C-alpha angles and dihedrals in degrees: 000000000000120000112253116222091212116115111255121260096248124171130357124335113215116210111196111192123199103220130027098214136114098307095043097047093045088052094047095044092048093052093047091048094045094053089052089052091244098115140021122241092228114180095031113125092197091056101040116014120101121199136187122257121182128016137259114343089001094056116124131174110222140170114251092251089058090057103039133020104260123182112257122241088239090062096055120109119187132215133159151183124226140163089232119066098218115123120242093265092053091044093049091051091047093050091058093205095121127043118251091246089060093050104040097070090064097033094119092054093045093050089058091059099087117173119247115225111283128236095236141168114189091208088070095052108020095176093061119084110173123146100208091099140125096254127220098356127150117230092260091048087052089056093050093047092049092048089054090049091054093048092047094047092049092050097043094047096039094236122173092199138013134206121194118212126188109217096152130109128302112266124219115279114278111194114218109261115199094207091057109021105040101066126045091220090055092048091051091047090052091050091050090047088052092239098182094177096062101025114070119197088246089063088059090054092049094047091048093048096049092044090054093051096258125132112239126218121192108208096177129061093254122140092245117117092006092094131090093242091061091046088056091050091049090051091047095049093038090233130141121241129193137179179270132321122336111262100228121139128349097019091048088056091046095049090049100040100042090066088059090059092044096045092048090049094235121154126246124213098171147342120206118189126184134160143177124227131171108186128099090279089056090050092053092045090054085077107088094222090055094044089055089064091052093043093057089051096048096044093055095067102072099042094064093050104043106038123190093201091056097042108018094168091057105034106019096091141074112065132076095269091047090226099113143007116275114261123186130172127191135177121193126196109229113167099198090069095053106177094349099100122192122201129193124195123188111192120189109200134167133209143179112012090358097291111162127239134171136221122198122196122187113185116187099190140161108237099207094040088059094041099048097070090046088056091052094047094046092049095047094044094045089052088048091050091051091052089047091056093248113144140169121031112005102210092176088071091062088103090075099044138077095212111029117207117250138161101265090172087072095044093257115159123217117246107234099160103114096217094047088050090051090053090052090051094050094045092053092050091047090051094048089048093055096255130121112271088229108167121098121222106225 
């Protein structure tokens, strides 16, 4: 065992979640049940994955916690904000993701997780109508109130460190505006001027978290930390940021299956993705302005894996201009399914001498069951990064996200290829564990 240079994970780790809905309560309940030995954290890389460190005769396959000092599940303390006042037990029962028998053993702990009032603007999520909100606040007042919430939670719960995780709804699409979003001073001025068009509530959470020394993770496709001004704040506060949008169902399939087509040198004419979802997230996404935010996130995956400019014979066909394959994404709100999402992918490929073939993928998944382990991994690894002195954009966390952050102002392209992302993840953990980051990203 090499000696990691990362500061040890001493004391309690507070995880403050924005949103107390299906994803959040499934995450919280699973962690509380797992640490009692009543459930298994299946799907969590930090709890199950083993990776190689060292080469040749020195090679060993170790769990992440045997390479780097991860916080233990027993040290986690939960808190949250939500527009609805129901405690986490009531919210978990309402969400109907988990069976009652899997919630009741930790009922007492869940009932103690009572949402703080949310910083909320109904214009950003018109389908939500809760009254547990910080009323009549300017954007800067939102920031100050959230900072106070973080300080108070940390003190009351006796936490050494805090991570803030957005697991709330998708906001309406906010295009990046250079005059507001490129410089931290401009962003702060816009917050103080209560610029509600360019400053989403999620930006107030991110600003507050980073200012209070807490890593911030954006689990939705919102334009929040994906702007240069927030990168400057993360650099200034020496805090890690990650996002955006948990990679759960259809995009996970896409980021893993598209490399099969590319590696096998098959052609792609078109890829049509659609799914149905009936939970609160589906309700919010039924609003076109909110869906636009999600669409941008989901569309970005394929274009960075199968590139027309690199292989024009294979990927330069399909749409009206005949410059690229056709790619379409749809999400449909369908209440009877609740959290049990179903995704369909129709993939039109072609092979030898241009002869067409088709691939059909039907993924009947459970959205929150797939998202919960991502929440755990992102929180533990963001806390690890902070203790390792890593700040700003954490590219090694791309594995967990639909739309990985990248510096688009410098022409950088996001890495969406699942296996390249996995290599980045392993290399970062090797490096933090004092080993050589020895895998190449081809």
